[in-house]
C-alpha positions, -999 to 999 in steps of 0.1 A, spaced: 0 0 0 13 34 -9 25 55 20 22 93 17 55 112 18 59 148 26 78 169 0 83 205 -6 63 224 -32 80 253 -49 47 271 -55 41 284 -20 69 270 1 45 247 19 47 210 26 24 189 5 17 151 6 24 131 -25 26 93 -26 61 83 -36 75 47 -35 111 35 -35 109 23 -71 89 51 -86 99 67 -119 89 103 -115 85 129 -143 85 165 -134 68 184 -163 88 215 -155 120 222 -137 109 230 -101 129 242 -72 156 216 -73 150 208 -36 117 192 -47 135 169 -71 161 160 -45 134 153 -19 116 130 -44 148 113 -53 155 104 -16 121 88 -14 123 70 -48 158 58 -40 155 27 -62 137 47 -89 145 80 -107 134 116 -110 134 133 -144 127 170 -149 119 187 -182 128 223 -189 144 249 -210 182 247 -216 192 273 -191 170 259 -164 183 224 -171 219 235 -169 213 252 -135 194 223 -121 220 198 -133 247 217 -115 228 217 -82 218 180 -84 252 168 -98 258 145 -69 224 128 -69 226 96 -90 189 91 -96 180 126 -107 183 139 -143 172 171 -160 167 171 -197 158 198 -222 123 195 -234 87 204 -229 56 186 -216 40 186 -250 66 163 -265 81 140 -238 111 120 -250 103 87 -233 87 55 -242 50 47 -236 41 37 -201 76 43 -186 67 67 -157 48 58 -125 42 94 -112 39 127 -131 40 160 -112 37 196 -123 37 224 -98 30 252 -124 8 238 -152 15 268 -175 11 249 -208 8 265 -243 -11 234 -255 -29 217 -226 -46 191 -248 -12 179 -262 4 179 -227 -24 157 -213 -22 133 -243 16 130 -237 10 123 -200 -15 96 -208 10 81 -232 41 80 -209 23 71 -177 20 34 -169 -12 17 -157 -20 26 -121 3 57 -124 -5 89 -105 -7 125 -118 -3 154 -94 -10 188 -108 -9 220 -89 -26 252 -102 -43 234 -130 -67 258 -147 -104 247 -141 -111 248 -179 -84 222 -184 -100 197 -159 -122 181 -186 -91 171 -206 -82 147 -178 -115 129 -177 -110 104 -206 -76 91 -194 -78 91 -157 -98 82 -126 -103 111 -101 -88 107 -67 -92 127 -35 -67 156 -40 -45 173 -15 -53 210 -9 -45 230 -41 -37 198 -61 -55 179 -88 -49 142 -84 -57 115 -110 -48 78 -114 -45 61 -148 -66 29 -148 
């Protein structure tokens, strides 16, 4: 059974609860405060954490996380995720500022494995219907949208 872990959210410097298991493969759809990625990596110590972002953000994050073996930051955006189908077990975005939300959600559905969790903070209410075809709704934490892929 999944056990909630406390991690830092870069959005409001508050502690949030997100389920993270030792073997999780976590995708961050944007480069967050690197302390979030490092906190997740400590919890997913047999898995990995991947953050997507712009080149400059990625370079800075790589420098900060250089000693963490299960964290990587790669250039890219959430609308074209460079991983195989079903690879990730958890997807997180603390900002949800997407130019093409429909494409982002389609990519998340593609790369998330069965039973995978999606944690989205600050998701615009008009984008909620995009999640309905691909995910089951779960009880969210405050300020988060939480879905599970069947």
